[in-house]
C-alpha positions in Angstrom: -11.9 -7.9 -5.5 -13.3 -11.4 -5.1 -13.2 -14.0 -7.8 -15.2 -17.2 -7.6 -15.4 -19.9 -10.2 -17.8 -22.9 -9.9 -17.7 -26.1 -11.9 -20.2 -29.0 -11.9 -17.5 -31.5 -12.8 -13.8 -32.0 -13.3 -14.4 -32.2 -17.0 -15.8 -28.6 -17.0 -12.7 -27.5 -15.0 -10.4 -29.1 -17.6 -12.3 -27.4 -20.5 -12.1 -24.1 -18.7 -8.3 -24.5 -18.2 -7.8 -25.4 -21.8 -10.0 -22.4 -22.9 -7.7 -19.9 -21.1 -4.4 -21.5 -21.9 -2.6 -22.2 -25.2 0.4 -24.5 -25.0 0.8 -23.7 -21.3 0.7 -19.9 -21.9 -2.1 -17.8 -20.4 -4.7 -16.5 -22.8 -6.8 -13.5 -21.7 -10.6 -13.9 -21.9 -12.6 -10.8 -21.3 -16.4 -10.4 -21.3 -17.6 -7.4 -23.3 -19.9 -6.3 -20.4 -20.8 -7.2 -16.9 -24.1 -8.8 -17.9 -24.1 -12.5 -18.5 -24.8 -13.6 -22.1 -27.9 -15.6 -23.0 -27.4 -19.4 -23.3 -24.1 -19.4 -21.4 -25.4 -20.5 -18.1 -23.3 -23.8 -18.0 -20.2 -22.4 -19.7 -17.5 -21.2 -17.3 -16.1 -17.8 -18.2 -13.0 -16.0 -16.8 -13.2 -12.3 -16.6 -10.4 -9.8 -16.5 -11.5 -6.5 -15.0 -9.7 -3.3 -14.2 -6.4 -4.6 -15.5 -6.1 -7.4 -12.9 -4.8 -10.6 -14.5 -6.8 -13.8 -14.1 -4.6 -16.7 -13.3 -5.5 -20.1 -14.6 -6.7 -22.6 -12.0 -4.7 -25.9 -12.0 -6.2 -28.9 -10.3 -3.8 -30.7 -8.1 -6.0 -33.3 -6.3 -9.7 -34.0 -6.0 -11.4 -31.6 -3.7 -12.1 -32.8 -0.2 -15.6 -33.0 1.2 -16.9 -29.6 2.0 -17.6 -29.1 5.7 -21.2 -28.5 6.7 -22.2 -24.9 6.1 -19.7 -24.6 3.2 -20.7 -23.4 -0.3 -18.8 -25.9 -2.3 -17.1 -23.1 -4.3 -13.5 -23.2 -5.1 -11.9 -19.8 -4.7 -8.5 -18.8 -5.9 -6.9 -16.0 -4.0 -6.0 -13.0 -6.1 -2.7 -11.4 -5.0 -2.1 -8.0 -6.5 1.5 -7.1 -7.5 3.2 -4.6 -5.2 3.1 -1.1 -6.5 6.5 0.5 -7.2 7.4 3.1 -4.7 8.9 6.2 -6.3 12.1 7.4 -4.7 12.0 10.9 -3.4 15.2 12.8 -3.4 16.1 14.3 -0.1 18.0 17.5 0.5 19.6 18.3 3.8 18.4 21.7 4.9 21.1 24.0 6.2 19.8 26.2 9.0 21.3 29.4 10.3 21.3 30.8 13.8 18.8 33.4 12.5 16.4 30.7 11.3 16.5 29.0 14.7 16.1 32.3 16.5 13.0 33.2 14.4 11.4 29.8 15.1 12.2 30.1 18.8 10.6 33.6 18.9 7.3 32.1 17.5 7.3 29.8 20.5 8.0 32.7 22.9 5.3 34.8 21.3 2.8 31.9 21.8 3.6 31.7 25.5 5.8 28.6 25.3 9.0 30.2 26.6 9.4 27.5 29.3 9.3 24.8 26.6 12.0 26.6 24.6 14.2 26.9 27.8 13.7 23.2 28.4 14.7 22.4 24.8 17.9 24.5 25.2 18.7 22.6 28.4 18.3 19.2 26.5 21.0 20.4 24.2 23.1 21.5 27.2 23.1 25.2 26.3 21.6 28.2 28.0 21.1 30.3 24.8 21.1 29.8 21.0 24.5 31.3 20.3 26.0 28.6 22.5 24.5 25.8 20.3 27.2 24.2 18.0 26.5 24.6 14.3 26.5 20.8 13.7 23.4 20.5 15.9 21.3 23.1 14.1 19.4 20.5 12.1 18.6 18.4 15.1 17.5 21.5 17.1 15.3 22.6 14.2 13.6 19.2 14.1 13.0 19.5 17.9 11.6 23.0 17.4 9.2 21.6 14.8 8.2 19.0 17.4 7.2 21.9 19.7 5.1 23.4 17.0 7.4 26.1 15.6 7.3 26.8 11.9 10.8 26.5 10.5 
């Protein structure tokens, strides 16, 4: 979303700021439609669309000369608030020797017996029954990495 506000004088800027604030508090100004209203060509209007708040523009110093090729528009960056990330509960899966054996057989059936042997060697065992139970989860993850469904 891009928001541009243009003023012909500092007086217009001041009037605009006063029109969107009341005693230093933000006041929401919303257009009823996207089409500009008749006779309001010189009146600056702030729009709030799709639930994005419009922040008041506060002048701090006179604007410097615009470099050649510039448009002379003052643009205020709109920074959206970060969306809340829902937490996802995790459950540690307990695998059995049968689960690992079934997943290993799918690799053997697809012609990847050498990959399975290499994986067993990485875990320093020559067969699944030699694999310590505390390594079942890590081994299952490695099987998934080879394409096994587990």
